[in-house]
Phi, psi and omega in degrees: 000129182274153180282136180300325180295333179293336182271350182281145176265158177278134179294139181285168172271155183231144179272330183227161177293331178294317177297317178301310181296317181298318180297310184286341172291333184256355184229158178260126183296339179288347178273356187231149169273136182262143181284153179290325179256137181231147175289147178249126178250132176270130178280130180294151178291130182249148176238132182282137175229169175241137180221137177259128179236148173300144183307317180295325179292316178296319178297320179294318178298315180296320179295318179293320179296316180297319179294332179272350179078026178229168178285155183292329178288325176295316179298317178300318179297318179297315181298312181297314181298314179297317180298315181292323179291329177289327181287335182268356180267000000 
């Protein structure tokens, strides 16, 4: 009889918290051996805002977010952040 721990894979290292979150959203931690040392990511301070979007745009954002397995506000934050970082390069 084989040991269950022998069948587990080693969890990978991640460069960003987004990569970490995306990986664990798609995988079950019980399938992996976890390392004793883990990277620590500091979450940036966030400020809440309100934004009005046309209903079709919001529906499209929500559908894309659901297909990606994240919340629509998280997806909006990612899109805005990426767009702004491209403009400053």
